[in-house]
N, C-alpha and C positions, 0 to 999 in steps of 0.2 A: 526227501520227505515221502512218507508212505501212507497208505490207507488200506484198511482191510477190504475195501471194495475192489472188484476186478476191473482191469482196464479194458476199454472198448477196442474194437478193431481199428486198424489204421484208417486215416481219413481218405475220403475220395474228393479232396479239394480240387476244383477245376483249375487247370494249369493257367488259363488266362486270368482268372481271379487272383491266383497266387502271384503272377507277374505284375498285375495291377497294384496289389498291396505293396510289393517290393519297390515298385517305381515311386509310389506315393511317399514311402518312407525316405527314399533317397532325396526326393524333392524337398521334403520337410527339413531334413538335416542340412541340405545345401542352403535353403532359404534362411535358416536361422543360425547358420554357421556352427552347427553342433557336430560332435563326434558320436558315432553309434554307441549305444549302451547295450552291453551284452544281455542284461536282464530284460530290457525293453524288447529287444529282437526276439528273445526266447518267448516272452509273453505273447507277442503278436503271432508268432508261429503256432503256439499251442492253441490259442483261441481260434485261429483260422482253420487249423486241422480239425478241431472239434466241430465248428460250424459247417465245415465241408461235408459232414455226415447228415446234414438236414435233407430229409426226403419227404416232400409234401404228400407223396402217394402212399407212404408207409403208415400202417396203423400203430406202429410202435411209438413210444414217447420220444420226443425230440432230444437231441444230445444236450448234456449238461456238463459244463466245464468249470472247475474250481481252480482259481489261481491266487495263491498267496504271494503278494509282491511287496517286498520290503520297501521302507521309505527310501525315496530317491530313484525308484525304478522308472518312474514316468508312466504309471499304469493307465491314467485317463486317456492320453493320446494313443497308448497301445491298444486299448479295447475299441476306441473309436476307429482307428486305422484298420483293425482286423475285421470289424463287424459291418461297417457301413458299405464298403464296396461289395462285400459278399451279399448283404441284404438287397442292395440294388440289383445285383445279378439274378437274384431269386425272387424279386418282387415282394420283398418283406419290409416291415418297418422295424426300426431299432428303438427300444424303450429303455432309456437309461434312468435307473431309479437310485437315488441316494437317500441316506438316513438323516442328513443335516442340511439346513438351508445354506450354510457356508459352502459346502461342496457343490450344491446345486448351482449356486451363483458362479462358482469357479468354472464349472463345466460350460455354463451359458455365456459367460462374459470373457473367459480367457481361453479355455482349451479348444472349444469349437471354432471361435474366430481365428486362432492361431493355425489350426489345421486347414481352414479354408484359404487363409492368406498365404500359407506356405506351400500349397500344392494346387494342382489343377482339379482336385476333387470338388464336385458341386453337389450340394444337397440342401434341402430346406430343413430347418429345425425350429422347434417351438417348445415353450415351457407349459406344462400341464399342471393346473392347480385344482383343488377341490372347490365345490360350489360355495363353500363358506368364505372363500377369499374374494368373492365378487359381490358387488352391490345388487340388491333386488329392486328393480324399478317400481314394482308394485308396492313394496313396502315404503319406498321413498315417497311415492305419490300419496299414500295414505297419511304418512307423517306430516306432509306439507299442506294438507287440506285445511279448510277453515276450522275454527274452534269447535263448532257443533259436530262436524264430521270426525274431528280428532277425538272428541270425547266419546262419540259412539264407538269408534275403533278401540279406544281404551277399555270401554265396557266389554267389548267383544273379546279382547285378548286377556283381560284380567291381569294376572300376575306375569304373563308371558313377556310383557313389554313395558319398559319404564316410560312415563310421560316425559317427552323431551322438554327441557327448560329453554329459555331464550337463547342461551349459548349454543345448545345443540341444534335448535331450529336454524340459527345462523349458519352453522356448519353444514347442515343438510341442504340449505339453500345454495351455498357455495358448491356443494357437490353437484347439484342439479345444473347450475350454470356451467361448471367445468365439463359435464357430460354434453350439454347442449352445444358448447363451443368446440367440442371435439378435442379438448385439452386433456381429457382423462377418459379411460376406458372402463372405469368401475372396479379396477383391481385395488384391493386394500393396500397392497405393498407399494403401489405407485402413487399413492396420495402424497401431497406435498409435505405433510408432517406425519409422524407416527400417530396412529389412532388407538385410543384405549378400547378395551373390549366393551366397556359400557357405552361407548360412542358407536361402535361398529355393529354390535349385536342387533339393534333395532332395524338395521337396513339390510340384513342378509337372512337367508333361509337355508335349511338343509334339504336333503333329497325328498323327505316325506312332506315338506311344506310347499314344494314347488309344483305348480300345475302345468309346467312345460308348455307345449304348443297351444294349450287352451288359454293361457294367460293373455290378457289384452296388450301386454308389453312385450310379447314374445319376439317380435321382429327386431326389437332393439335390445334384447336381453344381453347383458354384459357377459354372463356365463356362457350362453349358447353361441355368442359371437366368437368367444375365445375357443370354444370347443370346435367350431367349424374350421378354425385355423389348423387344428390338429390333423384334419383329414388331408391337408396339403403337405404335411411335414413328413420327411423321410426319417427324421430322428426326433424323438420326443423325450424331453428331460422332465422327470417328475420325482416323486418320493415314494418310499416303500408303502406308506399308508394308503396312498391313492391307488397304487397297483392292487393292494389287497382288497380295497373297497370295490374296485372294478371287478375283480375276480369273484367276490362274494355276490355281486349282482349278475353273475353269469359270464362276464368278460365281454368287451366290445361296447360297453355302455358309454364310457368316457374315453377310454384308451382303445387302441386297435384290438381286434379279436385275437385271443392268445395264439391261435394256430397261424396267424399272420404276423406274429411278433417275435423278434429276438430280444429277450430281456437281459439287460446288463444290470446286475445288482452290485453297485459299489457300496462300500462299508457293509458288506454282506453279513458280517457277524451279528448285525442287528436283526436280520430277517426273522429268525425263529421267535425271538421275543416279541417283535412287532406283530407277528402272526398270532401268537398266543393272546396278546392284548386285544387284537382285532376280533377274535372269536370268543372273548370272555364276556360275561354278562353279570349284572348286579342289580339290586333293587333296595332302596331305602324304605323301610316299612312305613314309618309315620309320614314321610314325604309322599309316599304313594297313596296313603289314606286321604291326605289333604287334597291331592290331585283328583282323586276319585270323587270327592265332594264337588269340586269345580266341574267335573264331567256332568254331574246331574244338572247344574245350571246351564251348561252348554246344550244338553239335550232339550231342555225347555226352550232355549233360544232358537234352536233349529226348528222345533215344532212351531213356535210362534211365527217364524219367518216362512213357514210352510215348505220346508225342505224335507222334513220327516213327519210322518203322521203321529197321532197321539199314542197309537199302539207301540210304535218303535221307540218313542220317547219314554213310555212307561217301562218298556223292556230294558232300556239302557239304565234307567234309574234303579230298577230292581236289581240288575246285575251289579251296579255300582255299590249298592247297599250290601248285597251279599258278599262282594269282594272285601268290603271294609270289615265286615264281621269276621271273615276268614283270616284276614291279615291281622286282626286283633288277636285271634286265637294263636296265630303264628308268633306274634310278639310275646305272648305269655309263655309259649313253649320254648322259644329261643332264650328268653330270660332264664328259664329253669336250666337249660343246657349250659349257659354261661356260668350260672351260680354253682352248678354241680361239677364243672370241669376242673380237672387237676392240671390240664395242659395249656390253659389259656395264658396269653401274654398280656401284660398291662404296661402301657406307656402313654404319656401325653393325653390323659383323659380318655384313653381308649383301652377297651378290653377286646381280645381277639381269641377265637377258638377255631382251630382247623380240624375238620373231620378226618380221622385217620384213613388213609387210602381212599378218601372221598366218599366213604360209606356213611350215610346219614341214618339216624334212628328210624325204625319202622314207622313210628307214629308221625314223624315229620315227613317221611316219604309218602304216606297216605294223604296227609293234609296237603302236601305239595301237589299231588295228583288232582285233588278237588279244586285247588286254586288254579292250576293250569287249565283244567277243563272250563272253569268259569271265565278265565281270561281269554280262552279260545273263542267262546261265544261273544264275549265283550268286544274283542278285536274284529270279529266278523260283522257285528252290528255297525261299528264305526266304518268298516270298509264299505258297507252298503250306503251309509251316509255320504262317503267320499264319492262313490259312483254316481249318486244323485247329483252332487255338486258338479261333477265332471260333465254330466249331460247338460246342465244349465249353462255351463261355460261354453260348451260347443254350440249351443243354440241361443245366442243372445237375443233377447226381446226388447221391447220398448218400455217395459214397466220397471226397469232397474233391478230386475231379479238377478241378472248375470253379474251386475256390480256387487250385489250382496253375496252372491255365491263366491266371487273372487275374494271378498273379505273373509268369508268363512273358511275357505279352502286351506290356508296355512295352518289354522288352529285345529281343524279336524284332521288334517294330515299328520300334524305333530302328535295329536292324541292317539291316532291309529298306530303311529310308529312306537309310541311309548307303551301302548297296550301289547304290541308285538314283542317288544323288548322284555316286558314282564312275563309274557307267555314263555319266551325262550328260557328265562331264568328258572321259572317254576317247573317247566317241563324237564329241565336238566336235573332238578332235585327230585323229580317224581320217578325217575328211571335209573335202575342199576346200570353200571358200566358193562360194556360187552366183555365177556370172559376172554382173557388172553391179551386184551389191549390195555394200553396205558390208561389209567383212570383220569377222570376230571378232578381237579382240586376244588374242594368246596369248603368255604369258611364263612364265619360270621364275625362282624365287628360291632361293638357297642361303643358309641362316642357320646360322652356326657359332659356338659358344663352346667353352670348354674341356670342358664337360660335355654338350654337345648339338649335334647336326648333323642337318639335314633339308633336303630339297629340296621346294619347293612348286610345283606346276604349276597355272597359272590360265588361265581363258578368260573373256572378257566381250564382249558386244556393244559396238560403238563408238558406235552411234546407237540410241536407244530407239524410233525411228520405227516399225520393223516390228512390234515387240511391242505397242506402244501402239495401233497401227492395228488389229491383229487382235483384241486382247483388250478394248479400251476404245472407241475412237472409232466403230468399226463396229457396236458392240452397245448402247451406252448410249442412253437416251432423250434426253439432252442433257448438255453439260458446260460449266462456266464455269471459266476459269483466271484467277487474279488474284494480284497482288503489287504492292508498291511499285516493284519493278524487274523488268521483263520484256523490255524492248527493249534494243538495243545499237546505238550509232551512228545513232539516229534511226529504226530499223525493227525489225520482229519476225522478220526472216529467220532469225536464229540459233535462236530458240525453235521456229519452224516446222520447221526442218531437224532439230533434235535430237529433237523430240517427234513428228514426222510428222503435224502437224496437217492436217486435211482442207482441200481447196482452197477450200471455201466458208466457212471460219472468219471470224467477224466480229472486227475488231481496233479497240480504242479506247485511247488514252493520255490520261489525265486529269492535268494538272499539279497539283502540290501547291499549296495556298493560301498557303504560307509566303512571306514577303518575303526571298527568298534574297539579293538584292543589298544590301538594307538591313541584314540581320541576320548575314550570313555573309561571310567574307573568305577567298579562296583565295590563299595565298602560295606562291611558288616561289622559294626562296633560291638564288642562284647560288653553288655551293660548289666550282666548278672541278673537278668529279669526277663521273663517270658511275657508275651502279650496277654496270655491267659490270666495273669494277675493285673487286672485293669488299672487299679489305683497306683500300684508301684510302677507299672509301665508308663503311665501318664507322667508321674513325677520324674522318671528317668528322662523322658523326652524334654520336659521343661528345663532340666539341668543340661542336657546335651546340646540343645539348639545354640545357645550362646558360645559354646566351645567349638562347634563345627562350622559356624558361619561367621563371615566377616561383617563389619558394620555396613559396608557398602554392597552387600550381597544382592544377587538377582536369583532368587530361588523359588521353588515350588515344593510345598509339603502336602502329601496326600494321606488322608486318613480313611480308615474303613468304617468309622462310626462318627456321627455328629456329636455324640456325647463326649467322646475323647477329644475331638477337635476343640470343643468349647472349654473343656477342662484345661487343656494345654494353653489355650489362648489366655484364659483367666489366670493361669499360674505364672506366666511370664512377667518379668518386671516391666515397668512403664516404658523404658527405652525400646525394648524389643517389641512390646505390644503395639507401639506406634508404627513399627515397620510392617506389621501384619495387615494384609488385605484379606479379609475372611469372606468365603463364599456366601455366607448367610447375610452379609451386609450390603451386597451390591449385585446387580445383574451381571451376568458373565462378561458380556461385551464391555460394560463400563469398568468392571474390575480390571480386565486386561489392559484397557486404555490407561487407567491410573497407574498400573504397574509399569508399563512402558515409559510413561512420563517420568516416573520417579527414577527409573534406571537412566534415562537420558540426562537427568539432572545430576547424576552421580550419587543419588541417595540410595540407601538400602531399601529393598522391597522383598517381602516374603509372602507368597500367596498360600493361604490355607484352603484346601479344597477336598471334596469327597470324590466319589467314583466318576461323576460327570466331568471332572477335571483331569481324569486319567486318560482321556482320549479327546481328540478334536481341539486340543489346546496347542497352538503353534507359536512358540516363543523362541525363535532362532537366535543364534549368535549370543550377544551380550545380555539378551533379555532373560536367559535361563542357563546358568552354568552349574547349578546344583539342584538335583531332585532328591527330596527326602521322602521316604515311604515308611509310614508308621509300623506296618506289619504286612505279612503275606495276606493279600486281599481275598480271603475266603468269603463266600457269599453270606449274606445275612442269615443267621440260623433260623429265624422265625418267619421266613418268607413262605406262605402257604403253598405256592406252586412247587418250590424246590423241596419243601418238606414232603409233599405227597409223592413227587417223583423219586425222592430218595427212598421212601418207604416201599414204593413199587419195585425199584431196582433191588432192594434187599430181599423182597419177596421172590424175585427171580433167582435168588441164590448168589447174587453178586455183592461186593462191598461198595456201598454208595459213596463212602469217603474216597476210596481209590478210583472208583469209576466216574464220579461226578465232581466231587469237591476239589480234589487235587488238580485234575486237568483244567477245571474252571479257574482255579487260583493261579495256575501257571499262565493261562491265557491273559488274565487280568494283569499279572505282574509284567508280562512282556509289553502290554499296552502302556502301563504306568511308566516303566523305564524308558519307553520310547519317546517320552516328552523331552528327553535331554538332547539327543542329536537329531536336529531337524534338517540340516544340510551337511555337505561334505566337509565344511570348514569348522563346524561346531566342535566343542570339546567341553569336558566337565566331569562331574562326579555324581554318582547315584549312591545314596546311603540308605540301607535297609535296616531298620531297628528290630530285627527278628532273627534270633540265633537259630531258630528251627531250620532255616535254609541250609545250615551246615551241620546241624546236630541230628537231624531226623532223616530217615531214608527217603521219605517223600519229599523232604526239603531239597535233598541232593538231586532228585529227579527234576524238580522245578528249576533248580539252579542250572542244570545242564541244558534246559530248554531255552534259557535266555541267550541273547546275542553274546558273542565272545568278548565281553568287556575284560580288561585286566581286573584282577580281584585282589582285595586286601581285607584281612581280618585282624583286628587289633583290640586290645583292652582299652576301654575308655574310662578314665577315672572321673567319676561324676562328683565326688565330694559329698558333702552333706547339704 
């Protein structure tokens, strides 16, 4: 496997660390009675070599290593074994970031305990979660006050908080008792039963609403107690989003400082998209106008409570009114853009228009500048109010003023955060993109029903490269990116472009130890119909499924569009429809549980799923012996970010279909086909209903990038 990036110089790995890692690996194999895996040893060696180049004194960016490790490599133990001894030797922390909760739990509950039990390696580890996963004692206290206080708080929070009914009050009382008894630490995920969002939202806060050390409950704060445990941990397990949030705050706010951390990004193929989403912004116009009206009432309340003077209250009200007028102008302008647009997409009560290459009309650019200027002053005024509240929290008196300040703080903090978010969005629309750089994607969506109508304005980077370079690669001690699938069409160019990986990044691809040719069969039935003919293709799938599957099947069928999934489901006869477990009808975990139960009883079960079922679904052995794929999984054509990136790639003189679409589709197809063989004893068939894989040149490129399954092409007689 190759990449266009140049390879770095050989490692300067300390010999004693190298011997320590080798010793630990031997101990682990002996303790668990395992035989060495070539791929796992190769991965350990490559990561250790890369991390051996860490030089705290150097002004150069830390080393970055990319390891694609096929299913069955044992990559989690490999990166833990390679990184932790080296981090201990250099006085660094290891931050393991996953994209899914399932892998996070596996690392915490299985992989790390196995490593500690099977070797003489000693280290502390902890799980890092965002603030929103922990209960806020201040919120809980206010919720459980007497009725008069409760009503006063409700008036204060307005629409921000639902008034708890008797059932909720009983729940919150049980939470308080569990905290007091030491039976619970305020972690949502550790509560005795699953909590609905509507139950949890009233008792938690985000970063903007938290007064930190100024809070009267700070000493017992659930979040800060959990964060303190991180300072004692050698290895911290978290998720991509929390890493990105910490980096956006400058690094070292929740997690260790980047320069003192070795980051391990497992499921690293998610990182560019996660980064884009993290740095995206949006605003719903009518919702913003309603919120601005509430802000005027808040200004009056703050003035009445003597936290801001009449002049500042008047200024906030004036800015709010001015912003509502400007947003109303924007609404009318955006409606005209939607009505005049030839390129808009319409679906599910929604119209969408993407600005070509992110370039907005000059009149919108000018209006956005005025709105951004106004939001800048509006946010500054709320920041002043926040500073006043902080002073009162730091100097508690006997007149109850600090108590009132503590009540006001979350609402004012949230308002300031929302003003900043609106400022970010409108500032993005008021400035042209830097020449030579990838543009921002900018688009608007109009959602309308009989009772509701709003226009959402959105902006997002199209490449994570610049943000990741500035916040991560240039600052971290080192980073390792790993996943079962990272390359596309035999190279890492796509990942390097999207993630902005440094030029001296090390790349390694380790093949899975599975016998793909002997255990897996890739079948392409000729159905005399291409997926581009949507209606005919769906009818072909409806007729093909009963021919290709047994009544007692254990199968997974993956679709590229929800519409086709529903069409095929509705077109099946009753017997087959009863065998289908459709993604839209169940939560993922529940659906997989039902599927396993059916298979255990010898009943037929066929899962219908979309892209989210093409990865992270583990159905080994008898639970999945046939994976059916409706078509080559090209990206959704109306995605604003991909549309803008494609247009920019074309502007650079390249073919976006060959540069972006084909590698991306190849990557997705490798992931989808990977649902079949989950361990070395699995076997089965993959059926792809897309003849372009053998009839088109790009299809052959995609086919060659798949694992070496045995292949079969045959004519499928579908009848009428």
